[in-house]
C-alpha positions in Angstrom: -126.3 73.0 2.7 -124.4 76.2 2.5 -125.9 78.9 0.3 -122.5 79.8 -1.0 -122.0 76.5 -2.8 -124.8 76.9 -5.3 -124.1 80.6 -5.7 -120.5 79.9 -6.5 -121.5 77.2 -9.0 -123.9 79.6 -10.5 -121.1 82.2 -10.7 -118.9 79.7 -12.5 -121.4 78.5 -15.1 -123.7 81.5 -15.5 -125.2 81.9 -18.9 -125.1 85.1 -20.9 -128.4 86.1 -19.4 -127.0 86.4 -15.9 -126.5 90.0 -14.8 -123.6 92.4 -14.6 -123.0 92.9 -10.9 -120.0 94.6 -9.5 -118.8 93.0 -6.3 -119.9 95.1 -3.3 -118.8 93.6 0.0 -120.9 94.1 3.1 -118.3 96.5 4.6 -118.4 98.7 1.6 -122.2 98.8 1.4 -122.5 99.6 5.0 -119.8 102.2 4.9 -121.3 104.0 1.9 -125.0 103.0 2.2 -123.8 103.4 -0.7 -122.5 106.5 -2.3 -122.1 105.9 -5.9 -118.7 106.7 -7.1 -116.8 109.2 -5.0 -117.0 112.9 -4.7 -119.1 115.2 -6.8 -118.9 114.6 -10.5 -119.9 116.7 -13.4 -123.3 116.9 -15.0 -123.3 116.5 -18.7 -124.7 119.7 -19.9 -125.7 121.5 -16.7 -129.4 121.2 -17.2 -132.2 119.3 -15.4 -135.4 118.0 -17.0 -136.8 121.6 -17.3 -133.6 123.0 -18.8 -132.8 124.9 -15.7 -129.1 125.2 -15.0 -127.7 124.0 -11.7 -124.3 124.0 -10.1 -122.3 121.0 -9.2 -120.0 121.7 -6.4 -116.7 120.0 -6.2 -116.5 118.3 -2.8 -113.5 118.3 -0.6 -112.0 115.1 0.8 -114.3 115.0 3.8 -117.7 113.3 3.8 -119.8 113.4 0.7 -123.5 112.8 0.0 -124.5 109.2 0.0 -127.0 107.4 -2.2 -128.7 104.4 -0.6 -128.5 101.0 -2.1 -130.1 97.7 -1.2 -128.3 95.9 1.5 -130.3 92.7 1.4 -127.7 90.5 -0.3 -125.3 88.5 1.9 -121.5 88.7 1.4 -121.6 85.3 -0.3 -124.3 86.4 -2.7 -122.5 89.5 -3.7 -119.2 87.6 -4.1 -121.0 85.1 -6.3 -122.4 87.9 -8.4 -119.0 89.5 -8.9 -117.5 86.1 -9.5 -120.0 85.4 -12.2 -119.2 88.7 -13.9 -115.5 88.1 -13.7 -115.7 84.5 -14.8 -117.5 85.7 -17.9 -114.9 88.4 -18.5 -112.0 85.9 -18.3 -113.8 82.8 -19.7 -111.5 82.5 -22.7 -108.5 82.3 -20.4 -109.9 79.1 -19.0 -109.2 75.7 -20.6 -112.1 73.6 -21.8 -128.6 102.8 -5.6 -128.7 103.8 -8.9 -127.1 107.2 -9.0 -129.6 109.8 -10.0 -133.1 108.4 -10.5 -133.8 108.6 -14.2 -136.9 110.6 -13.4 -135.0 113.7 -14.4 -134.4 114.0 -18.1 -131.4 112.8 -20.0 -128.1 114.1 -19.0 -129.1 115.4 -15.6 -126.3 113.2 -14.3 -124.6 114.0 -11.1 -122.1 111.5 -9.6 -119.7 111.8 -6.8 -116.0 111.6 -7.6 -112.6 112.5 -6.3 -111.0 114.4 -9.1 -107.3 113.9 -9.7 -104.8 116.7 -9.4 -103.4 117.9 -12.7 -99.7 117.1 -12.8 -99.0 119.4 -15.7 -96.8 116.8 -17.4 -97.0 116.0 -21.1 -99.0 113.0 -22.2 -100.4 112.6 -18.7 -103.9 112.8 -17.3 -105.3 112.4 -13.9 -107.2 109.2 -13.0 -110.4 110.2 -11.1 -111.9 107.8 -8.7 -115.2 107.2 -6.9 -114.1 108.1 -3.4 -114.2 104.5 -2.2 -111.3 103.1 -4.3 -113.9 101.1 -6.2 -113.4 102.3 -9.7 -110.9 104.5 -11.6 -111.6 106.5 -14.7 -110.2 109.2 -17.0 -111.7 112.0 -19.0 -111.5 111.5 -22.8 -112.6 114.2 -25.2 -114.5 113.0 -28.3 -115.0 114.7 -31.6 -114.4 118.1 -33.1 -116.2 119.7 -30.2 -114.2 117.8 -27.6 -117.1 116.4 -25.7 -115.9 114.9 -22.4 -116.7 111.3 -21.7 -115.5 109.5 -18.5 -114.1 106.1 -19.3 -113.1 103.3 -16.9 -109.4 102.5 -17.1 -109.4 98.8 -17.9 -106.3 96.8 -18.6 -108.4 93.7 -18.8 -110.5 94.8 -21.8 -109.6 95.0 -25.4 -112.6 97.0 -26.6 -113.5 100.6 -26.0 -117.0 102.0 -26.0 -119.1 104.9 -24.8 -122.9 105.4 -24.4 -124.6 106.6 -27.6 -126.9 109.7 -27.8 -129.4 107.4 -29.4 -129.6 105.2 -26.3 -132.9 105.6 -24.4 -132.2 103.0 -21.6 -132.0 104.0 -18.0 -128.2 103.9 -17.7 -127.9 106.2 -20.7 -130.3 108.7 -19.2 -128.0 109.5 -16.3 -124.8 109.6 -18.3 -122.9 111.6 -20.8 -123.6 110.3 -24.3 -122.0 110.9 -27.7 -123.4 110.9 -31.2 -123.3 112.5 -34.7 -124.6 115.9 -33.5 -121.7 116.2 -31.0 -119.0 116.4 -33.7 -118.5 117.6 -37.3 -116.0 114.8 -37.9 -118.1 111.9 -36.8 -117.9 108.8 -39.0 -120.7 106.2 -38.7 -120.1 102.5 -39.3 -122.7 99.9 -40.0 -120.8 97.2 -38.2 -122.3 96.2 -34.9 -120.8 95.0 -31.6 -122.1 93.3 -28.5 -120.4 92.6 -25.2 -121.9 90.4 -22.5 -121.4 91.4 -18.8 -123.1 88.5 -17.0 -126.4 90.2 -16.4 -126.9 91.9 -19.7 -125.2 93.2 -22.8 -123.7 96.4 -24.1 -124.3 96.7 -27.8 -124.6 99.1 -30.7 -122.6 100.2 -33.7 -119.0 101.1 -34.3 -118.0 104.7 -35.1 -114.9 106.7 -35.7 -113.8 110.2 -34.7 -110.9 112.1 -33.2 -110.4 111.5 -29.5 -108.1 113.3 -27.1 -106.6 111.6 -24.0 -103.8 112.9 -21.9 -103.4 115.8 -24.4 -102.8 113.4 -27.3 -105.3 113.5 -30.2 -105.8 110.8 -32.9 -108.5 109.2 -35.0 -110.0 106.2 -33.3 -112.7 103.6 -33.9 -114.9 102.8 -30.9 -118.2 101.4 -29.9 -121.3 103.5 -29.5 -123.6 101.7 -27.1 -127.3 102.1 -27.8 -128.1 99.1 -25.6 -126.7 99.0 -22.0 -127.3 97.0 -18.9 -129.2 99.1 -16.3 -126.5 98.2 -13.8 -124.2 100.8 -15.5 -126.5 103.5 -13.9 -124.6 102.7 -10.7 -121.3 103.9 -12.0 -119.9 107.3 -12.8 -118.1 106.3 -16.0 -119.8 106.7 -19.4 -117.9 103.8 -21.0 -114.8 101.7 -20.9 -111.3 102.4 -22.2 -109.8 99.1 -23.1 -106.1 99.0 -22.6 -105.4 95.3 -23.3 -102.9 94.2 -25.9 -105.6 91.9 -27.4 -108.0 92.8 -30.2 -111.5 93.7 -29.3 -114.6 94.6 -31.3 -113.1 97.9 -32.3 -109.5 99.0 -33.1 -107.0 98.3 -30.4 -106.4 101.5 -28.5 -102.7 101.1 -27.9 -102.0 100.0 -31.4 -103.9 102.9 -32.9 -102.1 105.4 -30.6 -98.7 103.9 -31.6 -99.6 104.0 -35.3 -100.5 107.6 -35.0 -96.8 108.2 -34.1 -97.7 110.1 -31.0 -95.4 108.2 -28.6 -91.7 107.7 -28.3 -92.3 104.3 -26.7 -95.4 102.2 -26.7 -95.8 102.2 -23.0 -98.2 103.6 -20.4 -97.8 103.9 -16.7 -100.4 104.0 -13.9 -100.5 105.3 -10.4 -103.7 104.8 -8.5 -104.7 106.9 -5.6 -106.1 105.7 -2.2 -109.1 107.8 -1.1 -108.1 107.8 2.5 -104.7 109.5 1.6 -106.4 112.8 0.8 -105.6 114.6 -2.5 -106.1 112.3 -5.5 -102.7 112.2 -7.3 -103.5 109.3 -9.5 -102.5 109.5 -13.1 -101.9 107.6 -16.4 -98.9 108.6 -18.5 -98.2 107.5 -22.0 -94.8 107.1 -23.7 -92.6 107.2 -20.6 -92.5 106.9 -16.9 -92.9 109.8 -14.4 -89.9 109.6 -12.1 -91.8 111.7 -9.5 -94.2 108.9 -9.0 -91.9 106.1 -7.9 -88.7 105.5 -6.0 -86.0 102.9 -6.4 -85.7 100.5 -9.2 -88.3 99.2 -11.6 -88.7 95.4 -11.6 -89.8 94.0 -15.0 -91.4 90.6 -15.6 -92.1 89.3 -19.1 -95.7 89.0 -20.3 -96.6 85.5 -21.4 -98.0 86.2 -24.9 -97.5 88.9 -27.4 -100.7 90.8 -28.1 -102.4 88.9 -25.4 -103.3 89.6 -21.8 -101.4 91.6 -19.3 -100.5 88.5 -17.4 -97.2 87.7 -15.7 -95.9 84.9 -13.3 -96.1 85.6 -9.6 -93.4 84.1 -7.4 -95.1 84.0 -4.1 -97.5 85.6 -1.6 -96.4 85.9 2.1 -97.5 87.4 5.4 -95.1 88.3 8.1 -92.4 86.3 6.4 -94.5 83.2 6.1 -94.8 81.9 2.6 -98.2 80.7 1.4 -96.7 78.5 -1.4 -99.0 79.9 -4.1 -96.5 81.1 -6.7 -95.4 79.8 -10.0 -98.7 80.6 -11.7 -100.0 83.5 -13.8 -101.3 86.7 -12.4 -103.5 88.9 -14.5 -102.9 92.6 -13.8 -106.3 94.3 -14.2 -107.1 97.9 -13.3 -110.7 97.2 -14.1 -111.0 94.8 -11.1 -111.4 96.3 -7.6 -110.2 93.4 -5.4 -108.0 90.3 -5.7 -109.4 86.9 -6.8 -107.7 83.5 -6.8 -108.5 79.8 -6.8 -110.2 78.7 -3.6 -107.3 76.4 -2.6 -104.7 79.2 -3.1 -106.7 81.8 -1.3 -107.1 79.3 1.6 -103.3 78.9 1.7 -102.8 82.6 1.8 -105.2 83.0 4.8 -103.6 80.0 6.5 -100.5 82.1 7.2 -102.6 85.0 8.5 -103.4 84.3 12.2 -107.0 84.6 13.0 -108.4 84.2 9.5 -111.7 82.3 9.2 -114.1 81.5 6.4 -117.4 79.7 6.3 -117.7 79.4 2.5 -114.2 79.4 1.1 -114.7 82.6 -0.7 -114.8 85.4 1.9 -112.5 85.4 4.9 -112.8 87.4 8.1 -109.5 88.6 9.5 -108.4 90.4 12.7 -109.2 94.1 12.4 -106.0 95.0 14.3 -103.7 93.3 11.8 -101.0 95.9 11.0 -98.7 93.9 8.7 -98.7 94.1 4.9 -99.1 91.2 2.5 -96.1 90.6 0.3 -96.3 89.7 -3.4 -93.1 88.7 -5.1 -92.4 89.2 -8.8 -89.0 88.3 -10.4 -87.6 87.9 -6.9 -88.6 91.3 -5.7 -91.1 92.0 -3.0 -94.0 94.4 -3.2 -96.2 95.1 -0.2 -100.0 95.5 0.0 -100.9 97.8 2.9 -103.4 96.6 5.5 -105.4 99.6 4.5 -106.1 97.8 1.2 -106.2 94.1 1.9 -108.3 94.5 5.1 -111.8 96.0 4.9 -113.2 98.5 7.4 -115.3 97.0 10.1 -118.8 95.9 9.1 -122.0 96.4 11.2 -121.0 93.4 13.4 -117.6 94.8 14.1 -115.8 92.3 11.9 -113.2 92.9 9.1 -112.9 91.0 5.9 -110.0 90.2 3.6 -110.2 91.8 0.2 -108.7 88.6 -1.3 -111.6 86.4 -2.4 -111.6 82.7 -3.1 -113.0 82.5 -6.6 -111.2 81.1 -9.6 -111.9 83.7 -12.2 -109.1 82.4 -14.4 -108.4 78.7 -13.9 -105.2 78.2 -11.8 -104.4 81.9 -11.9 -104.6 85.1 -9.8 -106.5 88.2 -10.8 -104.8 91.2 -9.2 -106.9 94.3 -9.1 -106.7 97.7 -7.5 -106.3 96.3 -4.0 -102.7 95.5 -5.1 -102.2 98.2 -7.8 -102.8 101.1 -5.3 -99.5 100.0 -3.7 -97.2 100.1 -6.7 -96.3 102.2 -9.8 -97.1 100.0 -12.7 -95.5 100.1 -16.2 -97.2 98.4 -19.1 -94.6 98.0 -21.8 -96.0 96.9 -25.1 -92.8 97.3 -27.0 -90.9 94.9 -24.8 -93.8 92.8 -23.8 -93.4 93.2 -20.1 -94.9 94.7 -16.9 -92.8 96.7 -14.4 -93.5 97.5 -10.8 -91.8 100.0 -8.6 -92.6 101.4 -5.1 -94.7 104.5 -5.1 -92.9 107.6 -3.9 -93.7 108.3 -0.3 -95.6 105.0 0.0 -95.7 102.6 3.0 -93.9 100.1 0.8 -91.0 102.4 0.1 -90.6 103.1 3.8 -90.9 99.6 5.0 -88.6 98.0 2.4 -85.9 100.6 2.1 -83.7 99.3 4.9 -83.5 95.9 3.3 -83.2 97.0 -0.3 -80.6 95.6 -2.5 -80.0 96.3 -6.2 -78.8 93.9 -8.8 -79.0 93.8 -12.6 -79.9 90.2 -13.0 -82.3 89.5 -15.9 -85.9 88.7 -15.0 -86.8 85.1 -15.2 -90.1 83.3 -15.5 -90.9 81.4 -12.3 -92.5 78.1 -11.4 -94.5 76.4 -14.1 -95.3 79.6 -16.0 -94.6 78.8 -19.6 -93.7 81.8 -21.8 -96.2 82.2 -24.6 -98.6 79.7 -23.1 -101.4 82.1 -22.4 -104.0 82.5 -25.1 -105.1 85.9 -26.0 -108.2 87.3 -24.3 -111.3 86.9 -26.4 -113.0 90.2 -26.9 -116.4 88.8 -25.9 -117.6 90.3 -29.1 -118.4 89.0 -32.5 -119.5 91.5 -35.2 -121.6 91.2 -38.3 -122.5 93.8 -40.9 -126.2 93.4 -40.1 -127.9 93.0 -36.8 -126.5 92.6 -33.4 -123.9 89.9 -33.1 -124.1 86.9 -30.7 -122.0 88.0 -27.7 -119.2 85.8 -26.5 -119.0 85.7 -22.8 -116.5 88.4 -21.8 -114.2 88.5 -18.9 -115.1 90.5 -15.8 -113.3 93.2 -14.0 -114.4 95.5 -11.3 -117.8 95.6 -12.8 -117.9 93.0 -15.4 -115.9 94.5 -18.2 -115.6 92.8 -21.5 -113.9 89.7 -22.4 -110.8 91.1 -24.0 -107.6 92.0 -22.3 -105.9 95.3 -22.5 -102.8 96.4 -24.0 -100.2 98.5 -22.3 -96.8 99.9 -22.7 -93.9 100.3 -20.4 -92.1 103.4 -19.5 -88.7 104.8 -20.1 -86.5 104.8 -17.0 -84.8 101.6 -16.0 -83.9 99.6 -19.0 -83.1 96.4 -17.1 -85.1 94.4 -14.7 -83.8 95.0 -11.2 -84.4 93.7 -7.8 -85.2 96.2 -5.1 -85.7 94.3 -1.9 -85.5 90.9 -0.2 -88.9 89.6 0.6 -90.3 87.2 3.1 -92.0 85.5 0.2 -89.0 85.2 -2.0 -86.9 83.7 0.7 -83.2 83.9 0.0 -83.3 84.1 -3.8 -82.0 87.7 -3.9 -79.1 86.8 -1.6 -78.3 83.7 -3.6 -78.3 85.6 -6.8 -75.9 88.1 -5.3 -73.5 85.4 -4.2 -73.6 83.7 -7.6 -72.9 87.1 -9.2 -69.9 87.6 -6.9 -68.5 84.1 -7.6 -68.9 84.6 -11.4 -67.1 87.9 -11.2 -64.2 86.4 -9.2 -64.0 83.5 -11.6 -63.8 85.9 -14.6 -60.9 87.9 -12.9 -59.0 84.7 -12.3 -59.4 83.6 -15.9 -58.1 86.9 -17.1 -55.1 86.8 -14.7 -54.3 83.2 -15.8 
């Protein structure tokens, strides 16, 4: 009996007591051994246990120190762990190595990160990453003293929280924390929150204070976590910034920002960096697009439910012009998830059009390491390519490469598209018009490979397949709150590392006002060409009618 079967079953039906485990494939563990989150990161207040100051050097883009992590788990076991976390995060969408060793005192935290370049643009901040493309986070300043907290950018979460200065658990000892003594404008709240992440919970009390992100300041209610899973010690971020449209335990970030009248448009745009490309130019921009970050047209696709998840229909996935026949279903766009997850049968179909793909468990697939062709994802009739740098892993110890598309049904009948895809596009989350837009990144492989076949039309975006507008239910926050005592956590949805249940809200950028098609894809077949012909026929018919 294959070990993967019971593990996957466990992943699907894990109780709230099961742990928060980010999915770390063999290739990543072996490559990093494992370095925890990128290049050098800041320490909180520059002191070790004895109060002696020490410098943190900002590393370049070469090799960086590595922190060992256990490598005893098999790929199937790690996949099952991550699947359990993700299933918890997205449960309500379904029908019916530790960094520094906490031996040093609190705040002697030192993580490795690749810091983003400052673009200098208004309402924009760089998105740092861990140097392995595993997690992406931004610096948010809290309180009257502007204390920096590093928060995971999570469009699949509706709640936001940071670690509390009252927290004495291991994860908090190696992270930045925030509390009443850090601000003269801090406002306590007796209401509690609790979020489950598969292997444990994050809980505490709500609070309010001024926060500043991307140069924009406003009063915001957030969670202060005095209870955290030890697994958070593995990550460089101090909390999670929920960017879903749905309501979480605390005030919705996007709604609060909009009500503060800080934005011309309730949109935000994300460009994620790829560590191997060198300088980190990733950013998040609020209120409008950054034309320097993308080329060509923006293709918009309607989101299924207002104030719900960032979920849109996907038309198709193809490889080398061969369609996998896996479209017509929802795809959840989640910056808090590292890889791509889908139902086992759909993932099997995708790999069936990739020559040389093999799997022994239906979840993890080995693929030829010398594959040089991109995968093509089609939205609203327009193709967007995933570079083989992203969908194919580096070689593991045995010389094999794995696909970063995993066969686990996190959301029943739907795809969960994480950073493996999002590194290849410029993404616009438009709350005002309830849509998501994609464009080719400026200077990207996608831009170069699709430009020769690019066509432009102004046909309105249509829902595809059996995707029913408004059919998606809003993400549950995974949190229930009571005025007294910790609430009973609802199983939250999982992202890169088991973020909470709630989905994030986003906004789209200014720029293209109409959905447009930018290329003809192997996945889309001849839909673009047919649309062009129909448009031409309609135009001629209109002229004849006028002449008559």
